[in-house]
C-alpha positions as CSV (number, residue, x, y, z in Angstrom):
1,M,1.6,-3.6,-5.2
2,Q,1.9,-0.6,-2.8
3,K,5.6,-1.3,-2.2
4,S,6.3,-1.5,-6.0
5,Y,4.4,1.7,-6.6
6,L,6.3,3.6,-3.9
7,S,9.6,2.2,-5.1
8,G,8.9,3.4,-8.7
9,L,7.7,6.8,-7.4
10,L,10.8,7.3,-5.3
11,S,13.0,6.2,-8.2
12,E,11.4,8.8,-10.4
13,I,11.7,11.5,-7.8
14,Q,15.4,10.7,-7.3
15,K,16.0,10.9,-11.1
16,M,14.3,14.3,-11.3
17,K,16.4,15.6,-8.4
18,E,19.6,14.5,-10.0
19,R,18.7,16.1,-13.3
20,T,17.5,19.4,-11.9
21,R,20.0,20.0,-9.0
22,Q,22.8,20.4,-11.4
23,E,21.2,23.5,-13.0
24,H,18.8,25.0,-10.4
25,T,18.5,26.3,-6.9
26,D,16.7,24.4,-4.2
27,K,13.6,26.6,-4.6
28,E,13.6,26.0,-8.4
29,V,14.0,22.3,-7.8
30,F,11.0,22.2,-5.5
31,D,8.9,24.2,-8.0
32,L,9.9,21.9,-10.8
33,E,9.2,18.8,-8.8
34,N,5.9,20.2,-7.6
35,D,4.9,21.0,-11.2
36,E,5.9,17.6,-12.6
37,L,4.7,15.4,-9.8
38,V,1.7,17.1,-8.2
39,L,0.2,19.3,-10.8
40,G,0.9,16.9,-13.6
41,R,-0.9,14.2,-11.7
42,N,-3.8,16.5,-11.0
43,T,-4.2,17.2,-14.7
44,M,-3.9,13.5,-15.5
45,W,-6.6,12.5,-12.9
46,M,-9.1,15.2,-13.5
47,P,-10.9,13.4,-16.4
48,T,-11.3,10.3,-14.2
49,I,-12.5,12.4,-11.2
50,L,-15.0,14.3,-13.3
51,S,-16.3,11.1,-14.9
52,N,-16.9,9.5,-11.5
53,I,-18.5,12.4,-9.8
54,K,-21.0,12.8,-12.6
55,Q,-22.2,9.2,-11.9
56,C,-22.5,9.2,-8.1
57,A,-21.3,10.8,-4.9
58,C,-17.6,10.1,-4.4
59,L,-14.8,10.4,-1.9
60,F,-11.3,10.9,-3.2
61,A,-8.3,10.5,-0.9
62,V,-5.3,12.5,-2.1
63,G,-2.1,13.8,-0.6
64,A,-2.3,17.3,0.9
65,L,-0.1,18.8,-1.8
66,H,-2.7,18.0,-4.5
67,L,-5.2,20.4,-2.9
68,P,-4.0,24.0,-2.7
69,G,-3.1,26.6,-5.3
70,E,-4.5,27.7,-8.6
71,E,-4.0,24.3,-10.2
72,G,-4.9,22.3,-7.0
73,L,-7.8,19.9,-7.1
74,I,-10.0,22.2,-4.9
75,N,-9.7,25.1,-7.3
76,V,-9.9,23.1,-10.5
77,L,-13.1,21.4,-9.2
78,R,-14.6,24.7,-8.3
79,K,-13.8,26.1,-11.8
80,E,-15.7,23.1,-13.1
81,G,-18.7,24.3,-11.1
82,Y,-18.5,21.9,-8.2
83,T,-18.9,22.9,-4.5
84,V,-15.9,21.6,-2.5
85,E,-16.2,21.5,1.3
86,P,-14.1,19.9,4.0
87,V,-15.6,16.8,5.7
88,K,-15.9,17.3,9.4
């Protein structure tokens, strides 16, 4: 299942790169990929995350790029009123 997931994800990334490289600089391509892959997935997963953390204490494992920034999971959860702290 993991192999299939990664294969599909890599295929989508490659398609995006091909579409965007024709019209944009490397920085613009990175920003577009970040918006589409990382921030889009953050938005998609927030209802599930919020639903689960209302029911019980949870640990979510995500890639590092999902955490920082205005639309990163840390900031979005804080905006929702949650305290987010690193686990030591």
